[in-house]
C-alpha positions as CSV (number, residue, x, y, z in Angstrom):
1,M,0.0,0.0,0.0
2,P,1.4,3.4,-0.8
3,F,0.5,4.9,2.6
4,A,2.1,4.4,6.0
5,A,-0.2,3.3,8.8
6,Q,-0.1,6.8,10.5
7,E,-1.2,8.4,7.2
8,T,-4.5,6.6,7.1
9,R,-7.5,6.3,9.3
10,L,-10.3,3.8,9.1
11,D,-13.6,4.5,11.0
12,L,-16.2,1.8,11.3
13,L,-19.7,3.2,12.1
14,Q,-23.1,1.8,12.8
15,V,-25.9,4.0,11.7
16,P,-29.7,3.6,11.6
17,G,-30.9,1.6,8.7
18,P,-33.4,2.6,6.0
19,D,-36.2,1.2,8.2
20,D,-35.2,2.6,11.5
21,E,-38.5,1.6,13.2
22,A,-37.4,-2.1,12.8
23,G,-34.2,-1.3,14.7
24,T,-32.0,-2.4,11.8
25,R,-28.5,-0.9,11.6
26,Q,-26.1,-0.4,8.7
27,C,-22.4,-0.6,8.8
28,V,-20.4,2.2,7.2
29,A,-16.6,2.2,6.6
30,E,-14.9,5.6,6.2
31,V,-11.3,5.8,5.0
32,R,-9.3,9.0,5.5
33,V,-5.9,9.7,4.1
34,R,-3.7,12.6,5.2
35,P,-3.3,15.4,2.5
36,D,0.5,15.2,2.4
37,A,0.2,11.5,1.6
38,L,-2.1,12.2,-1.3
39,R,0.2,14.9,-2.7
40,R,3.0,12.3,-3.0
41,L,0.8,10.5,-5.5
42,G,0.1,13.6,-7.5
43,L,-3.3,14.2,-5.8
44,H,-4.4,16.9,-3.6
45,P,-7.3,17.4,-1.2
46,D,-8.9,20.2,-3.1
47,Q,-9.5,18.1,-6.2
48,P,-13.1,17.5,-7.1
49,T,-14.5,14.1,-6.2
50,A,-14.8,11.2,-8.7
51,R,-18.5,11.9,-9.4
52,V,-19.7,11.7,-12.9
53,T,-20.0,15.2,-14.3
54,G,-20.7,14.6,-17.9
55,T,-23.0,12.3,-19.8
56,P,-22.5,8.6,-19.4
57,P,-21.2,6.4,-22.2
58,P,-23.9,4.9,-24.4
59,A,-25.4,1.5,-23.4
60,W,-23.6,-0.4,-26.2
61,W,-20.3,0.7,-24.7
62,H,-21.0,-1.0,-21.4
63,A,-22.4,-4.1,-23.1
64,E,-19.3,-4.4,-25.3
65,A,-17.0,-4.0,-22.3
66,E,-18.8,-6.8,-20.5
67,R,-18.7,-9.0,-23.6
68,L,-14.9,-8.5,-23.9
69,A,-14.3,-9.1,-20.2
70,A,-16.3,-12.4,-20.4
71,R,-14.3,-13.6,-23.4
72,R,-11.0,-12.8,-21.7
73,H,-11.8,-14.3,-18.3
74,G,-14.5,-16.8,-19.0
C-alpha cells in the first residue's frame, strides 16, 4: 500500500438503517488519508470528487466491455 499506517484512518460506524423503526443498523466504513500522503501520489485534497459530471457512455459501450471481459476471463 502506498501509505504508511499513520497516514490513514479507518472508521467503522453503525448508523440507523433505512427502516429505523425495525431497529436495523447499517455498517459504514470511512477511510481518510492525510493530505500530504495524497500529494506524494500527485493528488491533492482540493481536487473534485470522482463523481460523474458529464453524460455517461452509451449503453452499447457497457455491453461491449462486459462481452470482452467475459471472453478474456470466461
